[in-house]
N, C-alpha and C positions, 0 to 999 in steps of 0.2 A: 503494500500500499504506499503509496508516495504520501508526502507530506502535507500536500494541499488536502488529501483523503480524508484524514484522520485527524483533523485538528481539534484539539480538546476547548470546551468554551470555558473562558473564565465562570466559576462558580457564582460570583458575585456580581456577574453582569446581567445574570439574567433579572430581566422583571415581569412579574404576570402580564396579561392583558386587560384585565380587569380588577379593581377592589374585591375585597371578600364578597359582597351582596351582591355584585355583578356576576361574579364565579359560581355564586350559590344560584344561579336563574340558569346559567348554562346547560345547553343539553351534553348531557351522558356520551350519547350517539354519535355526537360530533366531534367532540375529546378523544373518546376510545378509537374511533377512525383514525384521527389524525396519528393517534400516538403510535398506531399497528403499523399506518403506512411509514411514518418516520424511521420507525426502528427495525421494521421489517428490510425495507430497502437500504437503510445501512449493514445491515448484517448480509443482504444477497449480494449488495454490492462488493463487500469486503471478501464474501467467499468467492466472488466471481473472478477476482484477481488472483485467486488459487485453483482456477479452474475448477470448481463446484458448484453446484448449485444444491438450494437447502435441503432438499429430501435428500440429495448424496449424504450432505453433510451430518445428516442425521443416522445414516445408514454406518456411515464409517463409526462411528459413535455406539451404534448398537450390533458391531460385532469385533469389538476391541476382546473378547472371547469369540469363540465358535458356537456359532445359535441357528437354529432352522430356520429356513429364509420363511416358513410360512407365521412362524413366531415375529419377526421380524415386521414383516408386510403389515399383519394384525395392529401390531403395537403402532407403527406408521402413519396407517392410513388415514385416521384424525386428526393428524397433525395439520392447522390450516388449511383443513377437508382437502387434504389432496387427494385422498382416495388410493383406491390397491394400484388401480393399474399403473399409475403414474409413480409410483415404491418401486412397483414390479419393474418399471423400467429404467428405472433410478439404477436399481441392482445389478440388470443386465448391462448398461454404459460401464459402472464400475468397473465390471469382471472384464469388459472389453481392453479397457485400460490398461489389467492387470493390476488392479487394486484390492481386489478382492477375489477368491475362490469359492467355488461351490464344489461340495465332493458328490457322489454319488446319491448320497440320503438327502441330499437337498441342505445341506449346513453351509452357512457363510462363513469365511474366517479371511481376514484382512492379509495382503501380503506384506514383506518390507515395505515394498513402495506405498502400499496403502497407510501402513501404519507409521510412515515417514511425515506424508498428506496429512492423516489425522492430526499430528503433533502438532506439525507448522498452524491448521487450521484454528485447534485449540487456543493454540498460543494467543491466535489473532482474535479468536472469540474473546480470550481473556481483555487482550484491550480492547476490545469492542463493548464489552460490558461496562470497563471502568469509565469508558467516552459517555457513555448510556446514563451511566448512576453518579455524575460529574456532579457533585451539590448535594447528593440526595440521601439522606442518613438510611443505616437499616430500617430503622425504626419508622419510616416516613414509607420507605418500600413496602412493607409489611404490611402498614395499614393501609397503605393503595389497594394490594392484591386482597385484602380481605375487605373491603370496599367493593369492588370490582365483584368477588366473587359472592358476595351479600345481593349485588345490583342483578348478578345471574339467576343464582336462586329465586329471587322475587318475581322474575319473569317467567321461571319455568323451564329455564333453558340448563343445560349442563355441559360443566368444563370440567376439564381432569389433565393433569398434567404432571408426570412423573417426576 
C-alpha cells in the first residue's frame, strides 16, 4: 500500500457533522450504510493491492488448518451476503493460484505460498484495523457494536460473526 492510500487521520482532527441533538435525530440506516461502504471499500482496496478479494481473504483465514471445503463454504457464505457460489469460485481461484490445495476428501489446506500471502494480508489487516479504530476507545467500540446488535434484534434481524 502506498503512503497516500493508508494515511492515518489525526484523532483530534475529527469533528462530528451535527451536535448531539442533531445526531440523535439522524437515520441509523444512512449512517450504518455509510460506515459499511467506507470500511469495506478501505478493506477491499487494501486486499486488492495484495491480489486478493475479500472472500479469498476469508478463505485463507479459514484454512490455516486443514478443513473440509463444505465446512468453509457453509461458514463463509453468509458473510456480507456473499453466497455459496461466490465462495466456491474463490476457493477454486486460490487453488488455481497454488495458494491452497484440496485433497481427495475435499479438505482444503494452505500451501507455503498461501501461508505467506495470508501472513502479509493479516499484517495489512492489522494496520487497516488501527486506521479504522483511530481515536476510538475499546469501550466506545464495544458500546457501538452492542447498540447495533440491539437495533438488529429490535427489527427482527439476525446477525452473527464468529
